[in-house]
N, C-alpha and C positions, 0 to 999 in steps of 0.2 A: 709783348713777346717778340723774340728774335725771329725774323722771317727766315734766317738761315737754317733754322730747325727743319723747315719743310723739306729740305733736300738732304738731310742727314741720312747717311747710309749705315744704320746700326740694326742689329737684330735683337729683339727682346724675346724672352722665354717665359711667357705666362704659365704659371703652375695652376692646379685646380682652383684654389681660392680666388685669384684674380680672374680666371676664366668664368667662374660663377658670377662675379660682379659684372663683367663685360656682357654676359648673357642677360643679366637682369636689366642692364641699360639698353638692351636691344642693339648691341653692336657686335654680335657674334658672326655676322656674315663674312667680314674680312678673314677671320680664322678659317672659315670653310673654303674660301677660294684662294687664299695666299699663305695659309698656315701649313706647317709640316709637323705631324704628331711625333713625339719622342716617347717611347714606352720603356726604354732601358738605358742605363748608364753603365758603360764598361770602364773599369779602372785598370790602368796600366802603370807599372813601375819597372824600372830597369829593363825596358824593352819587352816586358812580358805581360800578357793579359792575366790579371790576378783575380778579378771578381766582376760579376755583373749584377747590378741592382735593378730590380723591377720598380719603376717609379709609381707612386700612388696615383690612382685614377679618380676622376670625378665622373662616375658612370653616366649621370644624367646630363653632363655637359661635354666631356671629352675624355678620351683615354690619356692619362698622364699629362705631360707637359706639351707645349706647342712652341715652335719657332715661328716668329712673325716679324716681317720688316717693320721697323719702328715708324717709318713714314706712312705706311698703310694704316697702322693703328691710329696714328695721329689724325689722319684725314677722316677716319671713321668717327672718332670722338668729336672732332670739330663739326662734322656734318650732323651728328646727333644733337649737339648743343644748339646748332642753328634750327633744327626741327623743334626744339623745345623753347625757342625764342631768345637764345643767348648767342650774341655774335662774338667772335674772337678777333681782337685787334692785334695786328703785328706792328713791329717797329715802335714799341713803347718801352719805357724804362721807369721802374719805381724809384722815387727819390725821397719820399717822405711818408711817414705813417704815424698817426696818433690816434689813440683810442680812449674811450671812456665807457661807462655802463650803458650808454644809449647808441653809440655810433662809432664808426671808424672814419677818420679823415685821411684821404689818400692823395698824395701828390705824384703825378707822373710827368714824364717828358717824352714828347714824340720826337723821333729821330729820322734822319734821312741818310741813306748810304751814298757815298761818292765812290764810283768805280775806280780802282787803281790796278791796272794790269800787272799781273805776276806778283802783286803784293796783297796783304790782307786788306779787306775793305775798310775804309775810314768812315766813321759815323759822326754826324753833326747833329746837335740839338736844334730843333726847329721851333717847338712851342711847348709851353707848360700848361698844366691844368690841375686844379684841385677839386675834389668832389667828396661827398659823403657816401658811405656804404654801410650796410648792415653788418657785413663781416668781410674779412680778407682771408683767402686760403693761399698760403705760401708753399709752392712746390717747385722752387726754382734752383734746386741742386746745391752742389757743394759751395758755390759762391753766392748763396742766397741773399738777395737784398733784404727780404723780409726778416730773416734771422739777424742780419747785421744791424738793421735799424732798430729792432727790438732789443738788441744787446744780448742775444742768446749765444752762448759760447758754442763753437763748433767742436764736437767731441771726436777726436781722431781715434780710429780703431787700429792703427798700425801705420807703418811707413808707406808712403805713396809708391805705387808700382806702375811700371810702364809695360804695355803690351803692344804687339803688332798683330794685325788681323788681315786675313785674306779670304775673299769669297772665290772659291775655285771649283772646277769640275771635280766630281767625286763619284767614281764608279761604284764605290761601296755604300753610298748614301742610302740609308733605310730609315728605320725608326729607332736607331740607337745612337746616343751621344757618347763621346769618349772623354775621360779625364786622364791626362797623361802626366805623371810625375817623372821628370827626366833632368839630369844634370842640375839638381837642386832647384828646378823651376816648375811652375804649374802651367800646363797647356791644355787646350781643349779643342774638340771638334763637335760642331752642331750641324746636323743635316738641315738643308734648306730645300726649297722646291727645285724641280727641274734637274735632278741628279747633280746637285752641287752642295757644298758645305762651307761653313765658316770655320776657318782654322785660326786659333788664337795662340800666341806664344808670349810667355813672360820674358821680358828683356832685363838685362842688368841695369843697375842704377846709372842714369846718365846716358844710356845707349840710345842713339837715334840712327839705326842702320838704314841703308837704302832699302826700299820696299820693292825690289825687282824680283824677277823669276829666279835668278841665281840665288838670291838670299832665301827665297822660299824653299828652294831645293836643299840648301844647307841646313835650314832649320828642320825640315822633314827628315833628312838623312840622320841628323844628330838625335832627334827626339821622337820621331814617328817613322822609322825606316820602312815600315810596311806601306807607307804612302809615297815614298820618295820616287818610285818609278813612274808615277802618273803626273808629276809636277811639270806640265808643259806650259802652263799659263794660269792667269787668274783674271777675274772680272772686276774686282775692286780690292783696294788695300787701304789700310789706314793705321 
């Protein structure tokens, strides 16, 4: 696994089914101390509030959906795995996979990162290892090594889209998320803890705009003008 994931600043939004699974795995505590409940989704088009949807709840677990920092959830899951006797190894890469009716043979490479100031880190292969396992679970995303090695085709569901995100103070932050259709784009607001929200804006194809305060103001003014007056800064962008 890539150790860079440990510092990733993303927000996940578990709905009732995954919340039930997390509770069954005894990792519900992070939701209680770092999560933010979302009970409604407001839909905006052409600058107008059109509809409000009540999100389905899992009464025995949580009301509706929850926003939760991805790194908090990751630490909780790895901690729970450790309690169950399973260690998580970082800085490893899957390079080979063969299976039969009895076992799976796995080849991995251990890597080391060389720091490169102001540039993306460079990874070097340090050692290789092959071992047998009862099964392999591949959950490694759109660039899945497991999928590629097994020859499973990636099914595209549409053109790739680019978004910019800002975690910013939000005096309106409550238990309501916003879906905003504006200028032919899809945008969103998810409340976080501590009176802040994550603002997401769909970008045009190939657009890589600067992620400064001025750009945030421009996006809010054009797509969410009811927020524009409070855009004095942000805590994170990506």
